[in-house]
TORKOL-4160 file (C-alpha; in steps of 0.2 Angstrom, whole numbers, padded with zeros to 4 digits, m for minus):
91
<pt num="1" X="0000" Y="0001" Z="0000"/>
<pt num="2" X="0007" Y="0017" Z="m0005"/>
<pt num="3" X="0012" Y="0028" Z="0008"/>
<pt num="4" X="0002" Y="0044" Z="0008"/>
<pt num="5" X="0013" Y="0059" Z="0005"/>
<pt num="6" X="0000" Y="0073" Z="0012"/>
<pt num="7" X="0002" Y="0080" Z="0029"/>
<pt num="8" X="m0008" Y="0074" Z="0043"/>
<pt num="9" X="m0018" Y="0087" Z="0049"/>
<pt num="10" X="m0017" Y="0096" Z="0065"/>
<pt num="11" X="m0029" Y="0092" Z="0082"/>
<pt num="12" X="m0032" Y="0109" Z="0079"/>
<pt num="13" X="m0037" Y="0109" Z="0062"/>
<pt num="14" X="m0047" Y="0094" Z="0064"/>
<pt num="15" X="m0056" Y="0101" Z="0081"/>
<pt num="16" X="m0062" Y="0117" Z="0071"/>
<pt num="17" X="m0065" Y="0107" Z="0055"/>
<pt num="18" X="m0077" Y="0096" Z="0066"/>
<pt num="19" X="m0085" Y="0112" Z="0075"/>
<pt num="20" X="m0089" Y="0120" Z="0056"/>
<pt num="21" X="m0096" Y="0103" Z="0051"/>
<pt num="22" X="m0108" Y="0104" Z="0068"/>
<pt num="23" X="m0112" Y="0121" Z="0064"/>
<pt num="24" X="m0117" Y="0121" Z="0049"/>
<pt num="25" X="m0128" Y="0104" Z="0051"/>
<pt num="26" X="m0136" Y="0115" Z="0067"/>
<pt num="27" X="m0140" Y="0130" Z="0056"/>
<pt num="28" X="m0146" Y="0120" Z="0041"/>
<pt num="29" X="m0158" Y="0113" Z="0052"/>
<pt num="30" X="m0162" Y="0128" Z="0060"/>
<pt num="31" X="m0158" Y="0122" Z="0077"/>
<pt num="32" X="m0150" Y="0135" Z="0091"/>
<pt num="33" X="m0136" Y="0131" Z="0102"/>
<pt num="34" X="m0148" Y="0130" Z="0117"/>
<pt num="35" X="m0160" Y="0118" Z="0106"/>
<pt num="36" X="m0145" Y="0106" Z="0099"/>
<pt num="37" X="m0138" Y="0105" Z="0119"/>
<pt num="38" X="m0156" Y="0099" Z="0125"/>
<pt num="39" X="m0158" Y="0085" Z="0110"/>
<pt num="40" X="m0140" Y="0081" Z="0111"/>
<pt num="41" X="m0140" Y="0079" Z="0132"/>
<pt num="42" X="m0124" Y="0092" Z="0133"/>
<pt num="43" X="m0122" Y="0110" Z="0142"/>
<pt num="44" X="m0123" Y="0124" Z="0128"/>
<pt num="45" X="m0106" Y="0130" Z="0133"/>
<pt num="46" X="m0101" Y="0113" Z="0128"/>
<pt num="47" X="m0110" Y="0115" Z="0111"/>
<pt num="48" X="m0101" Y="0134" Z="0108"/>
<pt num="49" X="m0084" Y="0126" Z="0113"/>
<pt num="50" X="m0087" Y="0113" Z="0098"/>
<pt num="51" X="m0091" Y="0124" Z="0086"/>
<pt num="52" X="m0076" Y="0137" Z="0089"/>
<pt num="53" X="m0064" Y="0121" Z="0089"/>
<pt num="54" X="m0060" Y="0121" Z="0107"/>
<pt num="55" X="m0065" Y="0103" Z="0112"/>
<pt num="56" X="m0059" Y="0087" Z="0107"/>
<pt num="57" X="m0075" Y="0079" Z="0107"/>
<pt num="58" X="m0075" Y="0060" Z="0112"/>
<pt num="59" X="m0085" Y="0044" Z="0102"/>
<pt num="60" X="m0098" Y="0046" Z="0112"/>
<pt num="61" X="m0100" Y="0063" Z="0111"/>
<pt num="62" X="m0100" Y="0062" Z="0090"/>
<pt num="63" X="m0113" Y="0048" Z="0093"/>
<pt num="64" X="m0124" Y="0059" Z="0103"/>
<pt num="65" X="m0121" Y="0074" Z="0093"/>
<pt num="66" X="m0125" Y="0063" Z="0076"/>
<pt num="67" X="m0141" Y="0057" Z="0084"/>
<pt num="68" X="m0147" Y="0075" Z="0089"/>
<pt num="69" X="m0143" Y="0082" Z="0071"/>
<pt num="70" X="m0152" Y="0067" Z="0062"/>
<pt num="71" X="m0137" Y="0062" Z="0053"/>
<pt num="72" X="m0122" Y="0048" Z="0053"/>
<pt num="73" X="m0106" Y="0051" Z="0064"/>
<pt num="74" X="m0096" Y="0050" Z="0049"/>
<pt num="75" X="m0106" Y="0065" Z="0042"/>
<pt num="76" X="m0099" Y="0076" Z="0056"/>
<pt num="77" X="m0081" Y="0067" Z="0052"/>
<pt num="78" X="m0083" Y="0074" Z="0033"/>
<pt num="79" X="m0091" Y="0060" Z="0027"/>
<pt num="80" X="m0101" Y="0074" Z="0016"/>
<pt num="81" X="m0092" Y="0086" Z="0005"/>
<pt num="82" X="m0103" Y="0101" Z="0014"/>
<pt num="83" X="m0086" Y="0105" Z="0023"/>
<pt num="84" X="m0073" Y="0107" Z="0009"/>
<pt num="85" X="m0057" Y="0099" Z="0011"/>
<pt num="86" X="m0063" Y="0089" Z="0027"/>
<pt num="87" X="m0062" Y="0071" Z="0026"/>
<pt num="88" X="m0053" Y="0069" Z="0009"/>
<pt num="89" X="m0047" Y="0052" Z="0005"/>
<pt num="90" X="m0027" Y="0052" Z="m0003"/>
<pt num="91" X="m0025" Y="0039" Z="m0013"/>
């Protein structure tokens, strides 16, 4: 298997892109941060920190957010092209 020549994204970059994806999906569903917090059983300040790329979100919380947004967890991780350049596959 050929080794990828692209540079691995930094932790901060991954967190920021994840937050952008959460915000884009929340906005598309016309939800407030308070509503998403309620639907995902998280605190509103935690949702805000996620959207600003300040939190390294656990797998369990990714699942909770995906459920609250009615998407597959992969969509939050770049499984959809709504966040340009995020989750691109390297051949």
